[in-house]
C-alpha positions in Angstrom: 37.2 8.9 8.6 39.5 6.0 7.9 39.2 3.8 4.9 38.0 0.9 7.1 35.3 3.1 8.7 34.1 4.2 5.2 33.8 0.5 4.2 31.9 -0.3 7.4 29.6 2.7 6.9 28.9 1.6 3.3 28.1 -1.9 4.4 25.7 -0.6 7.1 23.9 1.6 4.6 23.7 -0.9 1.8 20.7 -3.0 3.0 18.5 0.0 3.6 19.4 1.7 0.3 19.0 -1.6 -1.7 15.6 -2.1 -0.1 14.4 1.4 -1.1 15.8 1.3 -4.6 14.5 -2.2 -5.5 11.0 -1.5 -4.2 10.9 1.8 -6.1 12.1 0.1 -9.3 9.5 -2.6 -8.9 6.7 -0.1 -8.6 8.0 2.2 -11.4 8.4 -0.7 -13.9 5.0 -2.0 -12.9 3.3 1.3 -13.9 4.5 0.7 -17.5 4.2 -3.1 -17.9 1.4 -4.3 -15.5 -1.3 -3.8 -18.2 0.4 -6.1 -20.6 2.6 -8.5 -18.7 0.8 -11.6 -17.4 -2.5 -9.8 -17.4 -5.7 -11.7 -18.1 -9.3 -10.8 -17.3 -8.3 -8.1 -15.0 -5.7 -10.2 -13.0 -2.4 -8.4 -12.9 0.2 -11.1 -12.6 3.1 -8.7 -12.6 1.9 -7.2 -9.3 1.9 -10.6 -7.7 5.5 -11.2 -8.8 6.7 -7.7 -7.9 4.9 -7.2 -4.6 5.1 -10.7 -3.2 7.7 -13.0 -4.9 10.5 -10.6 -5.6 10.4 -8.9 -2.2 10.6 -12.3 -0.3 13.8 -13.0 -2.3 15.1 -9.6 -1.5 14.6 -9.7 2.3 16.2 -13.2 2.3 19.2 -11.8 0.5 19.4 -8.8 2.9 19.0 -11.1 5.9 15.9 -9.3 7.2 13.9 -11.5 9.6 10.3 -12.2 8.5 9.1 -11.6 12.0 10.0 -7.9 11.5 7.7 -7.5 8.5 4.3 -7.3 10.4 3.0 -10.7 9.1 1.9 -11.8 12.6 -1.5 -11.7 14.1 -2.6 -8.2 15.3 -2.2 -7.2 18.9 -5.7 -6.8 20.2 -6.2 -4.5 23.3 -8.6 -1.8 24.3 -6.5 1.0 22.7 -6.2 -0.8 19.4 -9.9 -1.7 19.3 -10.7 2.0 19.8 -8.3 2.9 17.0 -10.0 0.4 14.7 -13.4 1.9 15.6 -12.1 5.3 14.6 -11.0 3.8 11.2 -14.5 2.3 10.7 -15.9 5.8 11.4 -13.6 7.3 8.8 -14.6 4.5 6.4 -18.3 5.4 6.8 -17.5 9.0 6.1 -15.7 8.1 3.0 -18.6 5.9 1.8 -21.0 8.8 2.3 -18.7 11.0 0.3 -18.5 8.5 -2.5 -22.2 8.0 -2.6 -23.2 11.7 -2.8 -20.3 14.0 -3.6 -17.9 12.2 -6.0 -19.4 12.6 -9.5 -16.4 14.3 -11.0 -14.1 11.7 -9.5 -16.0 8.8 -10.8 -16.2 10.3 -14.3 -12.5 9.5 -14.7 -13.2 5.8 -14.2 -16.5 5.6 -16.1 -15.1 7.2 -19.2 -18.5 8.6 -20.0 -20.2 5.2 -20.1 -23.5 4.6 -18.5 -23.9 2.4 -15.4 -25.9 0.0 -17.5 -23.1 -0.5 -19.9 -20.6 -0.9 -17.1 -22.7 -3.6 -15.4 -23.3 -5.5 -18.7 -19.5 -5.4 -19.4 -18.8 -6.9 -15.9 -16.7 -3.9 -15.0 -17.3 -4.4 -11.2 -16.4 -8.1 -11.4 -13.2 -7.3 -13.2 -12.5 -4.6 -10.7 -12.8 -7.1 -7.8 -10.3 -9.4 -9.6 -8.0 -6.5 -10.2 -8.2 -5.5 -6.5 -7.5 -9.1 -5.4 -4.3 -9.1 -7.5 -3.1 -5.7 -6.5 -4.2 -4.4 -3.1 -3.1 -7.5 -1.1 0.3 -7.2 -2.7 0.3 -3.4 -2.3 -0.2 -3.7 1.5 2.3 -6.5 1.9 4.9 -4.6 -0.1 4.4 -1.2 1.6 3.3 -2.0 5.1 5.3 -5.2 5.3 8.5 -5.2 3.3 9.0 -1.4 3.1 7.7 -0.3 6.5 8.9 -3.3 8.5 12.0 -4.0 6.6 13.0 -0.3 6.6 12.5 -0.1 10.4 14.7 -3.2 10.9 17.5 -1.7 8.8 17.4 1.7 10.5 17.4 0.2 14.0 20.0 -2.5 13.3 22.4 -0.8 10.9 21.9 2.9 11.7 21.2 2.3 15.5 18.2 4.6 15.5 15.6 4.2 18.3 12.4 2.4 17.2 10.2 5.5 17.3 12.5 7.5 15.1 12.8 4.6 12.6 9.0 4.2 12.6 8.5 7.9 11.8 11.1 7.9 9.1 9.6 4.8 7.4 6.0 6.1 7.7 7.1 9.2 5.8 9.0 7.2 3.2 6.0 4.8 2.7 3.7 7.8 2.3 6.0 9.3 -0.4 6.0 6.0 -2.3 2.3 5.7 -2.2 1.5 9.4 -3.1 4.0 9.3 -6.0 2.3 6.1 -7.3 -1.1 7.9 -7.2 -0.1 11.1 -8.9 -0.9 9.7 -12.3 -4.5 9.1 -11.1 -7.1 11.7 -10.2 -5.7 14.3 -7.8 -8.2 13.2 -5.2 -6.4 9.9 -4.7 -3.0 11.5 -4.3 -4.4 13.9 -1.7 -6.2 11.1 0.0 -3.0 9.0 0.3 -1.3 11.9 2.1 -3.8 11.3 4.9 -4.5 7.6 4.5 -1.0 6.3 4.1 0.3 7.5 7.5 -2.9 6.4 9.2 -2.6 2.9 7.8 1.1 2.7 8.7 0.3 3.9 12.2 -2.4 1.2 12.5 0.2 -1.4 11.4 2.8 -0.2 13.9 0.3 -0.1 16.8 -1.2 -3.5 16.1 2.2 -5.0 15.1 0.4 -6.5 12.1 -0.3 -5.4 8.5 -3.6 -7.3 8.4 -5.8 -4.6 9.9 -4.5 -2.1 7.4 -4.9 -4.5 4.6 -8.5 -5.1 5.7 -9.4 -1.4 5.8 -7.7 -0.9 2.4 -9.8 -3.6 0.9 -13.0 -2.1 2.4 -12.0 1.3 0.9 -11.6 -0.3 -2.5 -14.9 -2.1 -2.2 -16.7 1.1 -1.2 -15.1 2.8 -4.3 -16.0 -0.1 -6.6 -19.6 -0.3 -5.5 -20.1 3.5 -5.7 -18.4 3.8 -9.1 -20.1 0.9 -10.9 -23.4 0.4 -9.1 -24.5 3.9 -7.9 -25.4 7.0 -9.8 -24.1 10.2 -8.3 -26.3 13.1 -9.3 
């Protein structure tokens, strides 16, 4: 390979590598500082900066078109409606599991405190604020900037076909999300191995991250209600 070809290859690879490295660093740093930096009453300000503000600056610098990041309205057709119905069915199964079979899992978040103490402390309300400041940014970062931005880089700079790019980025997003959940109960890391590809698939099929974001929020609400308002015997 000539020197010019090596320079060209490096330039082609740079946007994709920069995207992965920066998003990974934002998440890793956030694990250590989000509980202290700009945090008040459960609102994690760092996550707003790292999952919304910084990535917008990044994609601008990398010249990734915003239309490639799945921010548009979802494509609604019969196939996608059926897919979303399946997701609602899975969500119902998850809610039943949380209500009746998740005592060990919830003990991690209850820290031995009674439900009465958790309610009096406003734990559920703070959980909702926390969710608002993290989950929206989480989906925008992973299903928008990482999934959509990565697909754009792979198809434009590496000349991969869209299906191959979608599969590669779905796997990468899954790795990111599973790694972030490893420090939590093992149930969450295992769950992300299943949930992450499904949410990415829903995003790709509907050409929008909003359905995935909606289901992710519903999952968190099901968890919060079950953890702080329901006693699992």
